[in-house]
MARBA-539517 format. One record per residue: chain; x, y, z of N, C-alpha, C in turn; residue in one letter. Coordinates in steps of 0.02 Angstrom, whole numbers, always signed. Example, Ala and Ser with C-alpha at 12.3 -4.5 7.8 and 13.67 -1.06 7.14 Angstrom:
2
(site A,(+660,-284,+390),(+615,-225,+390),(+660,-165,+390),a)
(site A,(+642,-112,+354),(+684,-53,+357),(+645,+2,+394),s)
# end
This chain:
311
(site A,(-1763,+2072,-1409),(-1774,+2130,-1446),(-1840,+2137,-1479),x)
(site A,(-1861,+2080,-1507),(-1920,+2062,-1545),(-1985,+2080,-1489),x)
(site A,(-1976,+2053,-1428),(-2023,+2051,-1375),(-2040,+2130,-1348),x)
(site A,(-1993,+2151,-1347),(-1994,+2221,-1333),(-2019,+2265,-1378),x)
(site A,(-2009,+2251,-1448),(-2038,+2297,-1495),(-2114,+2281,-1496),x)
(site A,(-2129,+2214,-1495),(-2205,+2201,-1499),(-2241,+2228,-1438),x)
(site A,(-2221,+2228,-1377),(-2234,+2266,-1327),(-2259,+2335,-1326),x)
(site A,(-2195,+2358,-1364),(-2207,+2442,-1372),(-2268,+2449,-1417),x)
(site A,(-2271,+2405,-1476),(-2330,+2425,-1534),(-2397,+2410,-1481),x)
(site A,(-2407,+2363,-1457),(-2469,+2354,-1415),(-2490,+2410,-1372),x)
(site A,(-2423,+2440,-1325),(-2447,+2494,-1286),(-2464,+2541,-1331),x)
(site A,(-2429,+2554,-1382),(-2447,+2626,-1424),(-2526,+2615,-1446),x)
(site A,(-2543,+2555,-1471),(-2619,+2536,-1494),(-2667,+2550,-1446),x)
(site A,(-2652,+2533,-1377),(-2693,+2539,-1326),(-2708,+2612,-1313),x)
(site A,(-2643,+2652,-1309),(-2650,+2721,-1302),(-2687,+2762,-1345),x)
(site A,(-2682,+2739,-1418),(-2715,+2770,-1463),(-2783,+2746,-1472),x)
(site A,(-2818,+2714,-1426),(-2880,+2700,-1439),(-2900,+2646,-1478),x)
(site A,(-2859,+2585,-1503),(-2876,+2534,-1543),(-2933,+2505,-1521),x)
(site A,(-2977,+2494,-1567),(-3053,+2462,-1546),(-3041,+2387,-1522),x)
(site A,(-3067,+2385,-1459),(-3073,+2320,-1422),(-3117,+2268,-1462),x)
(site A,(-3097,+2207,-1460),(-3140,+2146,-1490),(-3215,+2154,-1454),x)
(site A,(-3269,+2148,-1495),(-3333,+2163,-1472),(-3354,+2098,-1432),x)
(site A,(-3392,+2100,-1387),(-3418,+2031,-1356),(-3477,+2024,-1379),x)
(site A,(-3495,+1960,-1397),(-3550,+1926,-1437),(-3603,+1925,-1382),x)
(site A,(-3667,+1949,-1402),(-3690,+1977,-1472),(-3681,+2033,-1480),x)
(site A,(-3663,+2069,-1528),(-3664,+2144,-1544),(-3698,+2173,-1608),x)
(site A,(-3730,+2121,-1628),(-3784,+2143,-1700),(-3828,+2093,-1715),x)
(site A,(-3875,+2098,-1753),(-3922,+2061,-1763),(-3913,+1981,-1772),x)
(site A,(-3946,+1939,-1753),(-3939,+1864,-1753),(-4001,+1839,-1789),x)
(site A,(-3978,+1787,-1838),(-4040,+1761,-1884),(-4050,+1688,-1869),x)
(site A,(-4117,+1666,-1856),(-4120,+1593,-1845),(-4147,+1568,-1920),x)
(site A,(-4120,+1532,-1952),(-4151,+1492,-2016),(-4195,+1441,-1993),x)
(site A,(-4250,+1441,-2021),(-4292,+1380,-2020),(-4305,+1348,-2092),x)
(site A,(-4283,+1294,-2118),(-4297,+1266,-2193),(-4372,+1246,-2196),x)
(site A,(-4409,+1274,-2158),(-4496,+1255,-2175),(-4527,+1311,-2174),x)
(site A,(-4591,+1312,-2201),(-4643,+1360,-2204),(-4655,+1384,-2119),x)
(site A,(-4681,+1439,-2116),(-4695,+1463,-2040),(-4775,+1427,-2011),x)
(site A,(-4764,+1422,-1953),(-4830,+1392,-1920),(-4827,+1325,-1891),x)
(site A,(-4777,+1285,-1901),(-4773,+1221,-1868),(-4737,+1232,-1805),x)
(site A,(-4737,+1173,-1771),(-4707,+1183,-1696),(-4627,+1208,-1700),x)
(site A,(-4587,+1189,-1743),(-4518,+1210,-1746),(-4507,+1278,-1754),x)
(site A,(-4560,+1307,-1807),(-4558,+1375,-1820),(-4587,+1428,-1753),x)
(site A,(-4642,+1385,-1717),(-4661,+1422,-1667),(-4607,+1431,-1601),x)
(site A,(-4582,+1374,-1594),(-4529,+1368,-1539),(-4469,+1407,-1556),x)
(site A,(-4444,+1414,-1614),(-4387,+1448,-1645),(-4397,+1521,-1629),x)
(site A,(-4465,+1548,-1649),(-4487,+1608,-1635),(-4482,+1636,-1564),x)
(site A,(-4509,+1582,-1520),(-4495,+1597,-1437),(-4423,+1599,-1430),x)
(site A,(-4370,+1561,-1454),(-4306,+1566,-1437),(-4295,+1636,-1454),x)
(site A,(-4300,+1664,-1515),(-4281,+1726,-1547),(-4297,+1781,-1506),x)
(site A,(-4369,+1793,-1483),(-4396,+1831,-1439),(-4363,+1843,-1377),x)
(site A,(-4345,+1778,-1338),(-4322,+1780,-1281),(-4244,+1809,-1276),x)
(site A,(-4199,+1782,-1341),(-4138,+1802,-1344),(-4130,+1890,-1354),x)
(site A,(-4176,+1912,-1388),(-4179,+1989,-1411),(-4197,+2020,-1335),x)
(site A,(-4235,+1993,-1301),(-4252,+2034,-1240),(-4195,+2022,-1194),x)
(site A,(-4171,+1975,-1201),(-4110,+1958,-1151),(-4050,+1995,-1154),x)
(site A,(-4026,+1995,-1220),(-3964,+2034,-1262),(-3966,+2085,-1281),x)
(site A,(-4032,+2110,-1294),(-4029,+2181,-1330),(-4006,+2193,-1400),x)
(site A,(-4008,+2134,-1435),(-3998,+2139,-1517),(-4052,+2106,-1549),x)
(site A,(-4063,+2131,-1614),(-4127,+2102,-1650),(-4119,+2027,-1664),x)
(site A,(-4157,+1985,-1654),(-4155,+1910,-1676),(-4216,+1899,-1717),x)
(site A,(-4204,+1882,-1770),(-4262,+1862,-1827),(-4264,+1789,-1841),x)
(site A,(-4318,+1769,-1855),(-4328,+1693,-1896),(-4340,+1717,-1958),x)
(site A,(-4318,+1676,-2007),(-4321,+1683,-2073),(-4338,+1616,-2094),x)
(site A,(-4389,+1602,-2134),(-4407,+1536,-2154),(-4383,+1529,-2228),x)
(site A,(-4372,+1476,-2228),(-4335,+1466,-2317),(-4340,+1385,-2331),x)
(site A,(-4412,+1368,-2343),(-4438,+1304,-2365),(-4393,+1282,-2428),x)
(site A,(-4394,+1218,-2425),(-4373,+1190,-2512),(-4376,+1112,-2506),x)
(site A,(-4441,+1097,-2472),(-4464,+1025,-2487),(-4455,+979,-2424),x)
(site A,(-4493,+938,-2417),(-4479,+880,-2354),(-4422,+849,-2351),x)
(site A,(-4397,+833,-2425),(-4344,+784,-2442),(-4275,+823,-2470),x)
(site A,(-4306,+881,-2450),(-4227,+919,-2475),(-4254,+967,-2532),x)
(site A,(-4202,+1020,-2557),(-4134,+1025,-2547),(-4119,+1067,-2484),x)
(site A,(-4181,+1085,-2448),(-4139,+1112,-2383),(-4113,+1176,-2396),x)
(site A,(-4136,+1228,-2427),(-4098,+1290,-2448),(-4069,+1328,-2382),x)
(site A,(-4129,+1336,-2340),(-4099,+1365,-2269),(-4050,+1340,-2236),x)
(site A,(-4042,+1260,-2225),(-3990,+1234,-2206),(-3918,+1251,-2240),x)
(site A,(-3930,+1263,-2301),(-3867,+1268,-2354),(-3834,+1336,-2331),x)
(site A,(-3891,+1383,-2319),(-3874,+1454,-2309),(-3832,+1445,-2237),x)
(site A,(-3843,+1416,-2187),(-3810,+1400,-2131),(-3740,+1384,-2139),x)
(site A,(-3733,+1317,-2177),(-3678,+1300,-2201),(-3625,+1346,-2228),x)
(site A,(-3647,+1396,-2261),(-3605,+1436,-2300),(-3596,+1510,-2269),x)
(site A,(-3627,+1516,-2205),(-3628,+1582,-2189),(-3569,+1586,-2136),x)
(site A,(-3547,+1654,-2118),(-3492,+1656,-2089),(-3504,+1616,-2020),x)
(site A,(-3439,+1598,-1990),(-3443,+1554,-1921),(-3438,+1595,-1858),x)
(site A,(-3488,+1645,-1860),(-3474,+1689,-1809),(-3535,+1700,-1745),x)
(site A,(-3585,+1637,-1761),(-3628,+1634,-1711),(-3696,+1685,-1720),x)
(site A,(-3688,+1715,-1795),(-3735,+1760,-1790),(-3798,+1730,-1857),x)
(site A,(-3777,+1667,-1882),(-3830,+1631,-1917),(-3832,+1570,-1875),x)
(site A,(-3907,+1540,-1863),(-3912,+1491,-1830),(-3977,+1443,-1860),x)
(site A,(-3958,+1387,-1869),(-4000,+1338,-1896),(-4050,+1304,-1853),x)
(site A,(-4118,+1304,-1868),(-4154,+1266,-1842),(-4177,+1209,-1884),x)
(site A,(-4158,+1144,-1866),(-4158,+1101,-1915),(-4196,+1040,-1888),x)
(site A,(-4243,+1001,-1935),(-4269,+936,-1924),(-4212,+891,-1930),x)
(site A,(-4231,+832,-1908),(-4185,+773,-1907),(-4148,+757,-1973),x)
(site A,(-4182,+756,-2022),(-4173,+746,-2095),(-4110,+792,-2133),x)
(site A,(-4096,+854,-2097),(-4051,+884,-2125),(-3983,+852,-2091),x)
(site A,(-3956,+848,-2045),(-3895,+816,-2015),(-3900,+733,-2038),x)
(site A,(-3950,+702,-2042),(-3957,+635,-2049),(-3963,+598,-2118),x)
(site A,(-3991,+644,-2152),(-4005,+622,-2227),(-3988,+652,-2289),x)
(site A,(-3975,+728,-2256),(-3961,+789,-2310),(-3907,+765,-2360),x)
(site A,(-3846,+745,-2319),(-3784,+726,-2363),(-3792,+673,-2411),x)
(site A,(-3842,+625,-2386),(-3856,+566,-2432),(-3893,+571,-2493),x)
(site A,(-3918,+632,-2496),(-3958,+636,-2555),(-3925,+688,-2602),x)
(site A,(-3858,+684,-2600),(-3841,+737,-2660),(-3828,+803,-2637),x)
(site A,(-3825,+814,-2577),(-3821,+892,-2548),(-3751,+898,-2511),x)
(site A,(-3693,+906,-2551),(-3626,+909,-2516),(-3628,+964,-2464),x)
(site A,(-3658,+1017,-2460),(-3661,+1063,-2417),(-3686,+1043,-2358),x)
(site A,(-3721,+994,-2348),(-3761,+970,-2284),(-3712,+914,-2251),x)
(site A,(-3650,+884,-2276),(-3617,+861,-2242),(-3606,+866,-2176),x)
(site A,(-3609,+810,-2142),(-3610,+819,-2064),(-3538,+862,-2033),x)
(site A,(-3499,+864,-2061),(-3431,+900,-2034),(-3446,+969,-2047),x)
(site A,(-3490,+994,-2083),(-3512,+1070,-2088),(-3550,+1099,-2032),x)
(site A,(-3581,+1062,-1988),(-3608,+1092,-1923),(-3604,+1054,-1872),x)
(site A,(-3615,+1090,-1812),(-3612,+1044,-1744),(-3684,+1063,-1713),x)
(site A,(-3718,+1027,-1678),(-3773,+1037,-1647),(-3760,+1072,-1577),x)
(site A,(-3803,+1118,-1575),(-3798,+1154,-1500),(-3856,+1124,-1462),x)
(site A,(-3897,+1073,-1466),(-3939,+1040,-1430),(-4008,+1044,-1477),x)
(site A,(-4045,+992,-1445),(-4115,+968,-1469),(-4169,+995,-1429),x)
(site A,(-4216,+1009,-1465),(-4275,+1049,-1416),(-4343,+1014,-1428),x)
(site A,(-4358,+988,-1475),(-4417,+962,-1489),(-4439,+901,-1532),x)
(site A,(-4476,+859,-1503),(-4495,+791,-1547),(-4574,+789,-1556),x)
(site A,(-4579,+799,-1621),(-4636,+800,-1655),(-4676,+746,-1636),x)
(site A,(-4761,+758,-1615),(-4799,+713,-1594),(-4826,+671,-1661),x)
(site A,(-4787,+632,-1702),(-4806,+607,-1751),(-4846,+540,-1729),x)
(site A,(-4899,+523,-1764),(-4951,+469,-1746),(-4971,+421,-1805),x)
(site A,(-5001,+369,-1798),(-5033,+326,-1839),(-5106,+324,-1808),x)
(site A,(-5150,+351,-1855),(-5221,+369,-1827),(-5260,+335,-1874),x)
(site A,(-5320,+299,-1853),(-5374,+275,-1903),(-5441,+297,-1874),x)
(site A,(-5482,+289,-1914),(-5552,+323,-1896),(-5579,+284,-1827),x)
(site A,(-5632,+299,-1793),(-5663,+272,-1731),(-5691,+213,-1754),x)
(site A,(-5719,+195,-1811),(-5755,+151,-1828),(-5718,+92,-1859),x)
(site A,(-5644,+103,-1861),(-5611,+45,-1903),(-5614,-10,-1862),x)
(site A,(-5612,-69,-1889),(-5619,-142,-1873),(-5559,-165,-1842),x)
(site A,(-5517,-115,-1791),(-5464,-140,-1770),(-5455,-88,-1719),x)
(site A,(-5414,-107,-1662),(-5405,-55,-1605),(-5334,-50,-1592),x)
(site A,(-5285,-87,-1612),(-5223,-89,-1606),(-5188,-93,-1662),x)
(site A,(-5117,-77,-1670),(-5080,-92,-1730),(-5063,-149,-1757),x)
(site A,(-5059,-207,-1711),(-5049,-266,-1714),(-5122,-290,-1758),x)
(site A,(-5171,-263,-1729),(-5254,-287,-1758),(-5237,-261,-1836),x)
(site A,(-5227,-207,-1834),(-5217,-165,-1904),(-5183,-212,-1947),x)
(site A,(-5126,-235,-1928),(-5084,-267,-1983),(-5122,-344,-2000),x)
(site A,(-5149,-354,-1940),(-5189,-431,-1958),(-5241,-418,-2012),x)
(site A,(-5276,-371,-1999),(-5339,-338,-2050),(-5309,-337,-2110),x)
(site A,(-5256,-297,-2125),(-5231,-280,-2182),(-5208,-337,-2230),x)
(site A,(-5184,-390,-2194),(-5162,-455,-2230),(-5227,-472,-2282),x)
(site A,(-5282,-457,-2257),(-5341,-483,-2308),(-5389,-431,-2331),x)
(site A,(-5384,-359,-2323),(-5419,-318,-2338),(-5358,-254,-2349),x)
(site A,(-5386,-216,-2408),(-5344,-164,-2435),(-5348,-108,-2383),x)
(site A,(-5299,-72,-2359),(-5300,-2,-2317),(-5257,+45,-2356),x)
(site A,(-5286,+100,-2360),(-5249,+154,-2386),(-5209,+209,-2338),x)
(site A,(-5148,+204,-2335),(-5110,+255,-2306),(-5103,+323,-2330),x)
(site A,(-5108,+366,-2285),(-5105,+431,-2292),(-5047,+463,-2268),x)
(site A,(-4999,+508,-2299),(-4943,+533,-2249),(-4921,+592,-2293),x)
(site A,(-4864,+636,-2274),(-4837,+693,-2292),(-4792,+702,-2349),x)
(site A,(-4764,+629,-2369),(-4708,+624,-2413),(-4667,+570,-2410),x)
(site A,(-4654,+531,-2447),(-4608,+473,-2453),(-4544,+476,-2415),x)
(site A,(-4505,+543,-2430),(-4447,+549,-2398),(-4449,+560,-2331),x)
(site A,(-4501,+579,-2299),(-4509,+593,-2223),(-4498,+528,-2178),x)
(site A,(-4468,+535,-2122),(-4449,+470,-2082),(-4510,+443,-2051),x)
(site A,(-4561,+484,-2031),(-4619,+450,-2006),(-4648,+402,-2058),x)
(site A,(-4641,+435,-2129),(-4688,+380,-2181),(-4639,+323,-2185),x)
(site A,(-4575,+331,-2184),(-4528,+267,-2195),(-4545,+234,-2131),x)
(site A,(-4550,+248,-2078),(-4561,+197,-2019),(-4637,+161,-2040),x)
(site A,(-4678,+203,-2062),(-4751,+162,-2074),(-4743,+122,-2129),x)
(site A,(-4707,+126,-2180),(-4692,+80,-2229),(-4646,+16,-2213),x)
(site A,(-4607,+36,-2178),(-4559,-20,-2143),(-4608,-66,-2100),x)
(site A,(-4651,-25,-2070),(-4677,-76,-2013),(-4723,-128,-2055),x)
(site A,(-4744,-119,-2112),(-4786,-169,-2156),(-4750,-218,-2159),x)
(site A,(-4681,-192,-2194),(-4638,-252,-2207),(-4614,-294,-2153),x)
(site A,(-4602,-272,-2096),(-4587,-312,-2038),(-4652,-345,-2012),x)
(site A,(-4711,-329,-2027),(-4773,-360,-1994),(-4804,-413,-2046),x)
(site A,(-4779,-407,-2111),(-4801,-455,-2158),(-4861,-435,-2199),x)
(site A,(-4870,-385,-2208),(-4927,-347,-2254),(-4918,-299,-2290),x)
(site A,(-4946,-282,-2348),(-4934,-211,-2389),(-4992,-178,-2392),x)
(site A,(-4978,-112,-2393),(-5020,-65,-2397),(-5075,-76,-2457),x)
(site A,(-5137,-67,-2454),(-5173,-71,-2517),(-5158,-17,-2566),x)
(site A,(-5146,+49,-2539),(-5109,+107,-2577),(-5082,+169,-2526),x)
(site A,(-5041,+197,-2550),(-5008,+250,-2497),(-5007,+311,-2557),x)
(site A,(-5016,+386,-2519),(-5006,+432,-2562),(-5001,+493,-2515),x)
(site A,(-4967,+548,-2527),(-4942,+605,-2502),(-5013,+655,-2488),x)
(site A,(-5019,+684,-2450),(-5083,+751,-2439),(-5046,+795,-2415),x)
(site A,(-5072,+854,-2430),(-5057,+910,-2398),(-5079,+934,-2324),x)
(site A,(-5131,+904,-2315),(-5173,+889,-2250),(-5192,+831,-2236),x)
(site A,(-5178,+817,-2158),(-5192,+742,-2143),(-5215,+767,-2076),x)
(site A,(-5285,+765,-2065),(-5328,+781,-2013),(-5395,+743,-2006),x)
(site A,(-5430,+780,-1974),(-5496,+741,-1950),(-5539,+725,-2021),x)
(site A,(-5529,+775,-2058),(-5590,+769,-2122),(-5548,+713,-2159),x)
(site A,(-5488,+706,-2170),(-5454,+654,-2215),(-5485,+578,-2180),x)
(site A,(-5485,+562,-2128),(-5521,+497,-2094),(-5595,+503,-2125),x)
(site A,(-5622,+556,-2087),(-5697,+545,-2100),(-5728,+545,-2158),x)
(site A,(-5690,+569,-2210),(-5698,+568,-2289),(-5685,+504,-2315),x)
(site A,(-5648,+469,-2279),(-5632,+393,-2307),(-5568,+396,-2378),x)
(site A,(-5532,+477,-2369),(-5489,+472,-2419),(-5420,+429,-2404),x)
(site A,(-5413,+408,-2344),(-5360,+377,-2290),(-5403,+312,-2252),x)
(site A,(-5365,+269,-2242),(-5403,+215,-2184),(-5351,+232,-2126),x)
(site A,(-5290,+246,-2138),(-5232,+257,-2082),(-5200,+322,-2106),x)
(site A,(-5194,+367,-2061),(-5145,+415,-2075),(-5096,+422,-2027),x)
(site A,(-5033,+442,-2066),(-4976,+467,-2030),(-4968,+544,-2029),x)
(site A,(-4988,+579,-1956),(-4989,+637,-1950),(-4965,+658,-1884),x)
(site A,(-4978,+731,-1872),(-4957,+749,-1804),(-5024,+757,-1767),x)
(site A,(-5006,+739,-1698),(-5063,+734,-1654),(-5117,+798,-1649),x)
(site A,(-5077,+862,-1653),(-5122,+918,-1646),(-5158,+924,-1697),x)
(site A,(-5153,+884,-1764),(-5195,+897,-1825),(-5252,+855,-1812),x)
(site A,(-5253,+804,-1772),(-5312,+779,-1749),(-5343,+769,-1677),x)
(site A,(-5318,+839,-1647),(-5335,+844,-1579),(-5413,+867,-1585),x)
(site A,(-5443,+906,-1628),(-5510,+925,-1617),(-5558,+865,-1619),x)
(site A,(-5544,+788,-1664),(-5577,+749,-1649),(-5561,+682,-1624),x)
(site A,(-5515,+694,-1577),(-5470,+640,-1540),(-5522,+590,-1502),x)
(site A,(-5575,+598,-1496),(-5628,+569,-1464),(-5656,+521,-1515),x)
(site A,(-5648,+532,-1581),(-5689,+507,-1636),(-5622,+461,-1685),x)
(site A,(-5562,+463,-1670),(-5505,+417,-1693),(-5481,+376,-1651),x)
(site A,(-5439,+323,-1677),(-5403,+285,-1641),(-5325,+290,-1658),x)
(site A,(-5293,+309,-1595),(-5215,+317,-1609),(-5182,+260,-1603),x)
(site A,(-5151,+238,-1646),(-5134,+160,-1644),(-5061,+142,-1622),x)
(site A,(-5012,+205,-1638),(-4943,+213,-1603),(-4922,+272,-1629),x)
(site A,(-4879,+295,-1588),(-4843,+352,-1603),(-4772,+350,-1618),x)
(site A,(-4744,+380,-1670),(-4671,+392,-1703),(-4629,+435,-1656),x)
(site A,(-4620,+414,-1604),(-4589,+454,-1559),(-4538,+408,-1503),x)
(site A,(-4496,+456,-1473),(-4458,+416,-1420),(-4486,+395,-1355),x)
(site A,(-4541,+433,-1340),(-4576,+414,-1280),(-4653,+421,-1301),x)
(site A,(-4693,+392,-1253),(-4764,+384,-1268),(-4782,+462,-1260),x)
(site A,(-4829,+489,-1304),(-4870,+553,-1305),(-4903,+566,-1243),x)
(site A,(-4898,+622,-1207),(-4928,+631,-1142),(-5004,+629,-1153),x)
(site A,(-5040,+655,-1199),(-5097,+649,-1216),(-5128,+597,-1252),x)
(site A,(-5078,+542,-1262),(-5119,+475,-1274),(-5078,+424,-1247),x)
(site A,(-5071,+419,-1182),(-5033,+384,-1148),(-5035,+300,-1155),x)
(site A,(-5091,+284,-1196),(-5097,+205,-1209),(-5075,+195,-1274),x)
(site A,(-5065,+231,-1296),(-5034,+216,-1377),(-4960,+193,-1378),x)
(site A,(-4936,+138,-1392),(-4868,+129,-1380),(-4819,+162,-1444),x)
(site A,(-4764,+169,-1434),(-4721,+205,-1482),(-4706,+146,-1533),x)
(site A,(-4690,+158,-1587),(-4657,+122,-1638),(-4602,+75,-1621),x)
(site A,(-4561,+109,-1571),(-4492,+63,-1551),(-4523,+16,-1503),x)
(site A,(-4571,+17,-1459),(-4597,-42,-1418),(-4631,-94,-1457),x)
(site A,(-4661,-81,-1513),(-4686,-141,-1553),(-4632,-167,-1596),x)
(site A,(-4590,-125,-1623),(-4537,-150,-1663),(-4462,-110,-1648),x)
(site A,(-4420,-143,-1614),(-4361,-95,-1589),(-4326,-60,-1655),x)
(site A,(-4325,-112,-1711),(-4293,-90,-1778),(-4316,+2,-1796),x)
(site A,(-4385,+7,-1775),(-4419,+58,-1807),(-4419,+115,-1746),x)
(site A,(-4374,+124,-1695),(-4372,+156,-1634),(-4336,+220,-1657),x)
(site A,(-4364,+273,-1696),(-4344,+325,-1717),(-4384,+379,-1721),x)
(site A,(-4381,+451,-1700),(-4425,+500,-1688),(-4398,+560,-1733),x)
(site A,(-4446,+590,-1753),(-4438,+658,-1793),(-4430,+702,-1745),x)
(site A,(-4370,+748,-1735),(-4336,+800,-1693),(-4326,+864,-1723),x)
(site A,(-4309,+912,-1689),(-4277,+979,-1713),(-4236,+999,-1669),x)
(site A,(-4183,+1029,-1696),(-4131,+1059,-1646),(-4098,+1128,-1676),x)
(site A,(-4048,+1153,-1646),(-4008,+1210,-1670),(-3944,+1189,-1686),x)
(site A,(-3920,+1212,-1741),(-3855,+1200,-1765),(-3827,+1269,-1778),x)
(site A,(-3758,+1263,-1787),(-3715,+1305,-1812),(-3645,+1291,-1851),x)
(site A,(-3623,+1345,-1890),(-3560,+1310,-1921),(-3510,+1277,-1878),x)
(site A,(-3473,+1234,-1897),(-3430,+1196,-1865),(-3376,+1229,-1823),x)
(site A,(-3364,+1290,-1847),(-3305,+1337,-1828),(-3327,+1395,-1781),x)
(site A,(-3385,+1394,-1763),(-3424,+1448,-1729),(-3388,+1454,-1665),x)
(site A,(-3354,+1511,-1636),(-3326,+1509,-1569),(-3384,+1485,-1501),x)
(site A,(-3346,+1464,-1457),(-3369,+1417,-1409),(-3418,+1482,-1361),x)
(site A,(-3385,+1529,-1355),(-3425,+1585,-1324),(-3499,+1597,-1340),x)
(site A,(-3490,+1608,-1403),(-3552,+1622,-1440),(-3605,+1552,-1443),x)
(site A,(-3586,+1505,-1441),(-3618,+1442,-1434),(-3651,+1442,-1366),x)
(site A,(-3622,+1460,-1327),(-3636,+1461,-1239),(-3695,+1495,-1247),x)
(site A,(-3696,+1558,-1268),(-3728,+1598,-1254),(-3793,+1587,-1293),x)
(site A,(-3800,+1558,-1344),(-3863,+1546,-1388),(-3890,+1485,-1334),x)
(site A,(-3852,+1429,-1327),(-3871,+1366,-1283),(-3914,+1395,-1218),x)
(site A,(-3883,+1432,-1188),(-3897,+1465,-1129),(-3983,+1487,-1127),x)
(site A,(-3974,+1532,-1182),(-4050,+1566,-1198),(-4109,+1520,-1210),x)
(site A,(-4072,+1473,-1268),(-4124,+1435,-1286),(-4147,+1370,-1242),x)
(site A,(-4107,+1347,-1196),(-4131,+1302,-1147),(-4171,+1338,-1104),x)
(site A,(-4168,+1399,-1075),(-4213,+1439,-1042),(-4285,+1450,-1063),x)
(site A,(-4289,+1453,-1131),(-4341,+1464,-1171),(-4384,+1400,-1169),x)
(site A,(-4345,+1356,-1175),(-4379,+1277,-1176),(-4414,+1269,-1111),x)
(site A,(-4373,+1285,-1063),(-4406,+1274,-999),(-4451,+1316,-967),x)
(site A,(-4463,+1357,-1014),(-4522,+1422,-999),(-4587,+1394,-988),x)
(site A,(-4633,+1429,-950),(-4695,+1407,-952),(-4742,+1425,-1011),x)
(site A,(-4732,+1459,-1062),(-4762,+1461,-1128),(-4733,+1402,-1165),x)
(site A,(-4678,+1384,-1167),(-4644,+1324,-1205),(-4672,+1265,-1185),x)
(site A,(-4688,+1258,-1118),(-4708,+1186,-1086),(-4790,+1195,-1102),x)
(site A,(-4815,+1243,-1097),(-4886,+1252,-1111),(-4915,+1222,-1170),x)
(site A,(-4861,+1240,-1218),(-4868,+1230,-1312),(-4862,+1142,-1302),x)
(site A,(-4816,+1130,-1259),(-4803,+1049,-1258),(-4874,+1006,-1229),x)
(site A,(-4906,+1036,-1183),(-4962,+1011,-1156),(-5021,+1005,-1189),x)
(site A,(-5023,+1052,-1243),(-5080,+1068,-1285),(-5081,+1038,-1354),x)
(site A,(-5009,+1015,-1380),(-5001,+979,-1433),(-4975,+914,-1415),x)
(site A,(-4944,+888,-1357),(-4916,+827,-1362),(-4846,+822,-1381),x)
(site A,(-4827,+876,-1402),(-4746,+875,-1427),(-4703,+872,-1359),x)
(site A,(-4652,+847,-1372),(-4597,+840,-1324),(-4549,+906,-1333),x)
(site A,(-4556,+946,-1283),(-4516,+1009,-1284),(-4478,+1010,-1225),x)
(site A,(-4404,+1019,-1243),(-4367,+999,-1192),(-4303,+1032,-1210),x)
(site A,(-4239,+1014,-1181),(-4164,+1036,-1200),(-4123,+984,-1186),x)
(site A,(-4091,+948,-1256),(-4041,+899,-1248),(-3966,+936,-1266),x)
(site A,(-3916,+932,-1229),(-3868,+966,-1235),(-3813,+945,-1293),x)
(site A,(-3772,+980,-1325),(-3743,+971,-1377),(-3712,+905,-1384),x)
(site A,(-3681,+871,-1321),(-3648,+813,-1342),(-3701,+749,-1342),x)
(site A,(-3748,+762,-1300),(-3796,+703,-1318),(-3824,+709,-1375),x)
(site A,(-3838,+776,-1409),(-3876,+794,-1471),(-3820,+759,-1528),x)
(site A,(-3757,+760,-1521),(-3709,+737,-1579),(-3726,+655,-1566),x)
(site A,(-3736,+623,-1509),(-3741,+562,-1495),(-3801,+540,-1535),x)
(site A,(-3848,+572,-1530),(-3910,+557,-1549),(-3923,+560,-1631),x)
(site A,(-3880,+606,-1660),(-3873,+605,-1726),(-3843,+535,-1754),x)
(site A,(-3788,+514,-1719),(-3761,+447,-1735),(-3797,+389,-1739),x)
(site A,(-3838,+387,-1674),(-3888,+334,-1664),(-3950,+336,-1720),x)
(site A,(-3960,+396,-1739),(-4018,+406,-1795),(-3986,+385,-1863),x)
(site A,(-3922,+404,-1868),(-3900,+386,-1950),(-3897,+301,-1930),x)
(site A,(-3876,+263,-1896),(-3877,+199,-1893),(-3953,+170,-1902),x)
(site A,(-4005,+196,-1868),(-4071,+181,-1871),(-4111,+202,-1937),x)
(site A,(-4083,+245,-1968),(-4107,+256,-2044),(-4078,+201,-2089),x)
(site A,(-4015,+174,-2078),(-3980,+119,-2118),(-4027,+63,-2105),x)
(site A,(-4055,+51,-2043),(-4091,-11,-2039),(-4159,+0,-2079),x)
(site A,(-4193,+60,-2074),(-4245,+62,-2107),(-4228,+66,-2194),x)
(site A,(-4177,+71,-2210),(-4155,+75,-2287),(-4158,-10,-2298),x)
(site A,(-4132,-41,-2243),(-4119,-104,-2263),(-4183,-146,-2266),x)
(site A,(-4233,-134,-2228),(-4295,-158,-2216),(-4330,-139,-2282),x)
(site A,(-4335,-73,-2306),(-4372,-56,-2363),(-4331,-71,-2433),x)
(site A,(-4283,-102,-2431),(-4242,-125,-2499),(-4295,-179,-2532),x)
# end
């Protein structure tokens, strides 16, 4: 009797024009970037948003909500607390899922998010001036044992900085000094403000023929500087890279995830995204959700190893 009643109610609802469940997406989608506009993750996320809007006919906007390189990542917190409906997508650097919950930000606990995929490896490098009395990272380490070298970086909490500091420990030398800079480019080296800088390759591209790229803090060698080894090649314990990926609330429906993933993957394989990769040395690709989750676990272990070296 109960089944008959339910069927009757359902039939009446259909006949009366009860609204059907809307298919995703049917309203604007927001991509949250916890960094200022202009860098690679911002440029590529805007490409994703533009292509998503063109393909699905709904507004797709990028909102930049920075909060410091070492946290508290307010943009990421907004994603954690947004409705799990696929309309708020985080574009996160490695530090959000790997480090965020370990620095007193419970909203960034790993179980809050699921990765959709990783799409960018930043072309971080260690660079020295062209007239430096060393040509390789190993020669730099030997030189630093009897000469003071100043290291310039973007901030102590950042992973590339930690890798640079940890390398000194493993190679048996100490940096004469180290300091954070707002900009690390050709002028930083030419002026002598730092002897070695930890920066992104695109910032020294204008003077690439006048600097020495000693190593890259990337998973693979950078296409524009193929002779420079990765830090992982030099010291396997330091084999970690700075990447960026898309994340959603863990309860986001799979159909919404699939649509976002398909659109983002298509964007990363597009000519304009690959052109950006060639121009900057960045790694631009698409790693699927399962592989991205495995990468996070691997990087959490790598960060543990870095912490042990730096203790």
